C-alpha positions as CSV (number, residue, x, y, z in Angstrom):
1,L,77.0,-15.6,-155.9
2,Q,79.9,-18.0,-156.0
3,K,81.3,-19.2,-152.7
4,N,85.0,-18.4,-152.5
5,T,87.2,-20.8,-150.5
6,N,90.2,-18.5,-150.8
7,N,89.8,-14.8,-150.0
8,I,91.4,-12.4,-152.3
9,K,93.3,-9.5,-150.7
10,I,94.2,-6.4,-152.6
11,N,96.5,-3.7,-151.3
12,F,96.6,-0.6,-153.4
13,T,98.0,2.9,-153.0
14,M,96.5,5.6,-155.2
15,G,98.4,8.8,-154.7
16,N,98.4,9.1,-150.9
17,L,95.2,7.1,-150.4
18,K,95.9,3.6,-149.4
19,K,93.2,0.9,-149.7
20,N,93.0,-2.7,-148.6
21,I,90.3,-4.8,-150.1
22,D,89.4,-8.3,-148.8
23,I,87.0,-10.1,-151.2
24,H,85.1,-13.0,-149.6
25,L,82.8,-13.9,-152.5
26,H,83.3,-13.6,-156.3
27,C,80.6,-11.7,-158.1
28,Q,80.2,-10.1,-161.5
29,P,80.8,-6.4,-161.6
30,S,77.6,-4.4,-161.2
31,N,76.2,-1.1,-162.6
32,E,73.3,-1.2,-160.2
33,P,72.9,1.8,-157.9
34,I,74.9,1.5,-154.7
35,T,73.2,2.1,-151.3
36,V,75.5,3.6,-148.6
37,L,74.4,2.9,-145.0
38,P,76.0,4.9,-142.2
39,H,77.4,3.2,-139.1
40,G,74.7,2.0,-136.8
41,Q,72.1,1.4,-139.4
42,Q,70.5,-2.1,-139.8
43,I,71.6,-4.1,-142.9
44,P,68.6,-5.7,-144.6
45,D,68.2,-9.5,-144.1
46,N,68.4,-10.3,-147.9
47,Y,72.1,-9.1,-148.2
48,T,75.3,-11.1,-148.0
49,M,78.6,-9.6,-147.2
50,I,81.1,-10.1,-150.1
51,G,84.1,-8.1,-148.9
52,I,85.7,-5.5,-146.6
53,G,87.5,-2.4,-147.6
54,S,89.8,-0.1,-145.5
55,Y,90.8,3.3,-146.7
56,L,93.4,5.6,-145.1
57,D,96.2,8.0,-145.9
58,S,99.7,6.6,-146.5
59,L,101.5,9.9,-146.0
60,F,100.9,13.3,-144.7
61,T,99.1,15.1,-147.5
62,S,97.3,18.3,-148.1
63,T,95.4,16.9,-151.1
64,Q,91.7,16.1,-151.3
65,E,92.3,12.3,-151.7
66,G,91.5,11.6,-148.0
67,T,88.3,13.6,-147.7
68,Y,85.2,11.7,-146.5
69,E,83.5,12.3,-149.8
70,N,86.4,11.1,-151.9
71,I,86.9,7.9,-149.9
72,I,83.1,7.1,-150.2
73,R,83.3,7.8,-154.0
74,T,86.3,5.4,-154.2
75,A,84.4,2.8,-152.1
76,I,81.4,3.0,-154.5
77,E,83.7,2.4,-157.5
78,D,85.2,-0.6,-155.7
79,A,81.8,-1.9,-154.8
80,K,80.6,-1.8,-158.4
81,A,83.8,-3.6,-159.5
82,M,83.1,-6.3,-156.8
83,G,79.5,-6.6,-157.7
84,A,78.2,-5.2,-154.4
85,T,75.0,-3.2,-154.2
86,L,75.3,-1.9,-150.6
87,I,78.1,-0.4,-148.6
88,Y,77.9,-0.3,-144.8
89,I,80.2,2.2,-143.2
90,A,81.6,0.1,-140.3
91,F,84.2,2.5,-139.0
92,V,85.1,6.2,-139.4
93,K,88.0,8.0,-137.8
94,G,88.1,11.7,-138.6
95,R,91.1,13.8,-139.4
96,D,93.7,14.1,-136.7
97,Y,95.9,17.1,-137.5
98,G,97.8,16.7,-134.2
99,F,99.3,13.4,-135.4
100,G,99.9,14.4,-139.0
101,S,96.9,12.7,-140.5
102,T,94.8,14.9,-142.9
103,C,92.8,12.0,-144.1
104,Y,89.8,10.1,-142.8
105,Q,90.2,6.4,-142.1
106,I,87.1,4.5,-143.1
107,T,86.3,0.8,-143.1
108,C,83.4,-0.4,-145.3
109,H,81.6,-3.7,-145.6
110,F,80.4,-4.6,-149.1
111,Y,77.2,-6.5,-149.6
112,K,75.3,-8.0,-152.5
113,K,71.6,-8.5,-152.5
114,Q,70.6,-12.2,-152.6
């Protein structure tokens, strides 16, 4: 792990799925299996947070981009690109059809095993 003195922030819209990635530590991309921990689970002691990702819909959409499963799949791809080996689901807001949102809003913390 290399300490990063300047965080890298990436804002990206893919179709109607908007993601914001904040990378704290630079790591080499990884092809290791990614562990996904649901909110409320304990993060093992031997992991360091390397970034945060937020995923939400940018427009009202009836597509499948904003499903829970698709967002987690996207987060796993991002984790591998960042070199993370663990994703902690820090926040989940379900669909809210009353306010025009058909997409989940999910915030993930990305960790790398030390």
